[in-house]
C-alpha positions as CSV (number, residue, x, y, z in Angstrom):
1,A,-34.4,4.3,9.7
2,L,-36.1,6.1,6.6
3,A,-38.6,3.4,6.3
4,A,-39.5,3.8,10.2
5,A,-39.8,7.5,10.1
6,E,-41.9,7.7,7.0
7,A,-44.1,5.2,8.6
8,L,-44.3,7.2,11.6
9,G,-45.4,10.0,9.2
10,A,-42.1,12.2,9.4
11,P,-41.5,14.3,6.4
12,L,-39.1,12.2,4.0
13,D,-36.7,15.1,3.8
14,A,-36.3,16.0,7.6
15,A,-35.6,12.1,8.2
16,I,-33.2,12.2,5.3
17,A,-31.5,15.7,7.2
18,A,-31.5,13.6,10.5
19,A,-29.8,10.7,9.2
20,G,-27.2,12.7,8.0
21,N,-26.6,14.4,11.1
22,Y,-26.1,11.2,13.3
23,R,-22.8,10.4,14.3
24,G,-22.9,6.8,15.6
25,L,-21.9,5.4,18.7
26,P,-18.6,6.3,20.6
27,H,-16.1,3.0,20.2
28,R,-18.4,1.7,17.4
29,L,-16.4,2.5,14.3
30,E,-16.5,6.0,15.2
31,F,-14.7,8.3,12.5
32,V,-12.1,10.4,14.9
33,R,-10.7,12.4,12.0
34,E,-8.9,12.4,8.9
35,F,-5.1,13.3,8.8
36,A,-3.1,13.5,5.8
37,G,-5.8,12.0,3.3
38,V,-6.4,9.0,5.7
39,R,-9.4,8.4,7.8
40,Y,-8.9,7.1,11.4
41,Y,-11.8,5.2,12.8
42,N,-12.5,4.0,16.7
43,D,-14.0,0.7,17.0
44,S,-12.4,-0.2,20.7
45,K,-15.9,-1.7,21.3
46,A,-14.7,-4.7,18.8
47,T,-13.6,-7.0,21.9
48,T,-14.1,-10.2,19.8
49,P,-12.8,-11.4,16.5
50,E,-16.2,-11.5,15.0
51,A,-16.2,-8.0,15.6
52,A,-13.3,-6.9,14.2
53,I,-14.0,-9.2,11.2
54,T,-17.3,-7.1,10.8
55,A,-15.6,-3.9,10.8
56,L,-12.9,-4.8,8.6
57,R,-15.8,-5.8,6.3
58,A,-17.3,-2.2,6.4
59,F,-14.8,-0.6,4.3
60,E,-13.5,-0.9,0.8
61,Q,-10.5,1.2,1.0
62,P,-6.9,-0.2,1.9
63,A,-6.9,-0.6,5.7
64,V,-4.5,-0.5,8.3
65,I,-5.9,-2.3,11.3
66,L,-4.8,-2.2,15.1
67,C,-5.5,-5.5,16.7
68,G,-4.6,-6.9,20.3
69,G,-5.1,-6.9,23.7
70,Y,-6.3,-9.2,26.8
71,D,-6.3,-12.8,26.1
72,K,-9.8,-14.4,26.8
73,G,-8.7,-17.6,25.0
74,L,-10.7,-17.2,21.8
75,S,-9.3,-18.1,18.1
76,F,-7.9,-15.8,15.9
77,D,-7.6,-18.1,12.9
78,E,-10.8,-16.6,11.1
79,L,-9.2,-13.2,12.1
80,G,-6.1,-13.8,10.6
81,R,-7.6,-15.2,7.1
82,E,-9.7,-11.8,6.9
83,L,-6.7,-9.6,7.8
84,A,-4.7,-11.3,5.5
85,A,-7.2,-11.0,2.6
86,R,-8.5,-7.6,3.2
87,A,-5.5,-5.5,5.1
88,R,-3.0,-3.3,4.0
89,A,-1.2,-3.5,7.5
90,V,-1.8,-5.1,10.9
91,I,-0.6,-3.8,13.7
92,C,-0.7,-6.3,16.8
93,Y,-0.3,-5.5,20.7
94,G,-1.1,-6.5,24.1
95,D,-1.2,-9.6,25.4
96,T,-2.7,-11.2,22.1
97,R,0.0,-9.5,19.6
98,D,2.0,-12.9,18.9
99,Q,-1.2,-15.0,18.4
100,I,-2.8,-12.4,15.9
101,F,0.4,-12.2,14.3
102,M,0.8,-15.9,13.9
103,A,-2.7,-16.3,12.6
104,V,-2.0,-13.6,10.2
105,R,1.2,-14.8,9.2
106,R,-0.3,-18.5,8.7
107,A,-3.0,-17.1,6.7
108,R,-1.1,-14.6,4.5
109,G,1.5,-17.9,3.6
110,E,4.4,-16.7,1.7
111,R,2.9,-13.3,0.3
112,D,4.8,-10.5,2.0
113,Q,1.0,-8.6,2.3
114,P,-0.5,-7.2,4.6
115,S,2.3,-5.5,6.5
116,L,2.7,-7.2,9.7
117,K,4.2,-5.6,12.6
118,T,4.5,-6.2,16.4
119,V,4.5,-3.4,19.0
120,H,5.1,-3.3,23.0
121,D,3.1,-0.1,23.5
122,F,-0.4,1.4,22.6
123,R,0.9,4.6,21.6
124,G,3.9,3.5,19.5
125,G,1.2,1.2,17.9
126,V,-0.7,3.9,16.9
127,N,1.9,6.2,15.2
128,L,3.3,3.3,13.4
129,A,-0.3,2.8,11.9
130,R,0.4,6.5,10.8
131,R,3.6,5.8,9.4
132,L,2.4,2.8,7.6
133,S,-1.0,4.2,6.1
134,R,-1.4,6.4,2.6
135,P,-3.6,8.8,1.7
136,G,-6.8,7.0,0.9
137,D,-6.3,4.5,3.8
138,V,-8.5,3.8,6.7
139,V,-6.6,2.9,10.3
140,V,-8.8,1.0,12.2
141,L,-8.3,0.4,16.1
142,S,-10.3,-2.5,16.1
143,P,-8.9,-5.0,18.7
144,A,-10.3,-8.2,18.4
145,C,-9.8,-8.4,22.2
146,A,-10.7,-7.1,25.7
147,S,-8.7,-4.2,27.1
148,Y,-7.9,-5.4,30.2
149,D,-4.0,-5.8,29.6
150,M,-3.4,-2.3,29.1
151,F,-6.5,-0.5,30.1
152,K,-9.4,-0.3,32.6
153,N,-12.2,-0.8,29.9
154,Y,-12.7,-0.1,26.2
155,E,-13.8,3.2,26.4
156,Q,-10.3,4.3,27.9
157,R,-8.6,2.6,24.9
158,G,-10.9,4.2,22.7
159,D,-10.2,7.6,24.6
160,M,-6.6,7.1,24.0
161,F,-7.0,6.3,20.4
162,R,-8.8,9.5,19.7
163,R,-6.6,11.8,21.6
164,I,-3.5,10.7,20.2
165,V,-4.7,10.9,16.5
166,N,-6.1,14.3,17.4
167,D,-3.4,15.5,19.0
168,W,-1.4,15.2,15.6
169,I,-1.0,18.7,13.9
């Protein structure tokens, strides 16, 4: 972005300032807030396993990941391997909760990490993520699935995640 601004003749200091103020797109690794030393991100737009893997790879910190939703008939094997290798905890919800749970369980083998949980309601999953996280962690809603099992669309799911997290005091 800075190279493009420079090519267009924009002053570098102005381009740097503008880039620093860029908030990103809603529902795409959107920073929601920091609470009790944990940063929360809404990646509800990640409706495929590949998109969720990309989100997971974006963070160096330990991550608590919320995954699940409508079953589009996709494989979760690669996602399971990535989650087993990178996540502190995985919370599975929605129609695909058992499939994702089993993919992570197979990938982690005999190890007890990451912590692996299933929930039946979305709000309960978000609240569980809060309890499982530690200061310095990130919590990421990156479902790897469509939202149609519980929500009208990914925007509604992301908006609910944002509301739940922002309601904590």
